[in-house]
C-alpha positions in Angstrom: -109.4 9.9 81.9 -105.8 10.3 83.3 -103.7 12.4 81.0 -99.9 13.0 81.2 -98.8 16.3 79.9 -95.4 15.9 78.4 -93.2 19.0 77.1 -91.2 21.9 78.5 -92.0 24.4 81.2 -91.6 27.3 78.9 -95.1 28.6 78.4 -98.7 28.1 79.9 -99.6 25.5 77.2 -100.4 23.0 80.0 -102.9 25.4 81.7 -104.4 25.9 78.2 -105.1 22.3 77.9 -106.5 22.1 81.5 -108.6 25.1 81.2 -110.0 23.9 77.8 -110.7 20.3 78.8 -111.2 20.2 82.6 -112.9 16.9 82.4 -109.4 15.4 82.1 -107.4 14.4 85.1 -104.3 15.9 83.9 -100.9 15.1 85.6 -98.7 18.3 85.2 -95.2 17.2 86.0 -94.3 21.1 86.6 -96.6 21.1 89.6 -97.5 17.4 90.4 -94.1 16.0 90.4 -90.9 16.4 92.5 -89.1 18.7 90.0 -87.0 20.2 92.8 -85.3 16.9 93.5 -82.1 16.1 91.6 -83.2 13.3 89.0 -85.9 11.9 91.2 -88.4 13.6 89.1 -87.5 11.0 86.3 -88.9 8.1 88.2 -92.0 10.2 89.3 -92.7 11.2 85.8 -92.4 7.6 84.5 -94.7 6.4 87.2 -97.2 8.9 86.2 -97.0 7.8 82.6 -97.6 4.3 83.7 -100.9 5.4 85.4 -102.1 7.5 82.5 -104.6 6.7 79.9 -103.0 8.8 77.3 -100.1 11.3 76.7 -100.5 14.7 75.3 -97.0 15.9 74.1 -96.2 19.6 73.2 -93.3 20.8 71.0 -93.1 24.5 70.0 -89.5 24.2 68.7 -86.6 26.4 69.8 -84.8 23.8 72.0 -84.1 20.1 72.2 -86.8 18.3 74.2 -85.1 15.2 75.1 -87.3 14.6 78.1 -90.5 15.0 76.1 -89.2 12.6 73.4 -88.3 10.0 76.0 -91.6 10.4 77.7 -93.3 9.8 74.4 -91.2 6.8 73.5 -91.9 5.3 77.0 -95.7 5.7 76.5 -95.7 4.4 73.1 -93.7 1.2 74.2 -96.3 0.7 76.9 -99.1 1.0 74.1 -100.4 4.3 75.8 -101.7 6.6 72.9 -99.7 9.6 72.6 -101.2 12.8 70.9 -98.4 15.1 69.6 -98.9 18.8 69.2 -95.9 20.3 67.2 -96.2 23.9 66.3 -92.9 24.3 64.5 -94.4 23.8 61.0 -91.9 21.0 60.5 -92.8 18.2 62.8 -90.1 15.7 63.8 -90.8 12.6 61.8 -89.7 9.9 64.7 -91.9 11.8 67.2 -94.8 11.9 64.7 -94.3 8.1 64.2 -94.6 7.6 68.1 -98.0 9.4 68.1 -101.4 8.3 67.2 -102.3 11.6 65.8 -100.4 15.0 65.0 -101.8 18.5 65.7 -100.3 21.7 64.6 -101.7 23.9 67.6 -103.4 23.5 70.9 -106.8 24.8 69.5 -106.6 22.1 66.8 -106.2 19.4 69.5 -109.0 20.8 71.8 -111.3 21.1 68.9 -110.6 17.6 67.8 -111.0 16.2 71.5 -114.3 17.9 71.8 -115.8 16.8 68.5 -114.6 13.2 69.5 -116.3 13.5 72.9 -119.6 14.9 71.4 -119.9 12.0 68.8 -118.9 9.4 71.5 -115.9 8.1 69.4 -113.3 6.0 71.3 -109.7 7.0 71.1 -107.8 5.8 67.9 
């Protein structure tokens, strides 16, 4: 399953997802995209979302994540499921509305994903 990881480059949250769920084919824009090229990364990131089966978005608060919000909206418009991890304690209602499911931590998301796989349930 191809997954796009949306969110800032402020922590190791992407690596946590990749380590916990190695069966996912994760596109990590920090390392897989042309982040060093002025604005070229936008088109590469959107192309990666086009190819994704789902998007995992992470927001810890503390800054405005306009890029993550745009990526979530783009994926939702394409009917690509978005799973939103918001650790602020006060999730953004608009971003929550774009997502199929809200999680309050990375471990909560990972546990849910593993239970879903164990039971053979498809994505909501």
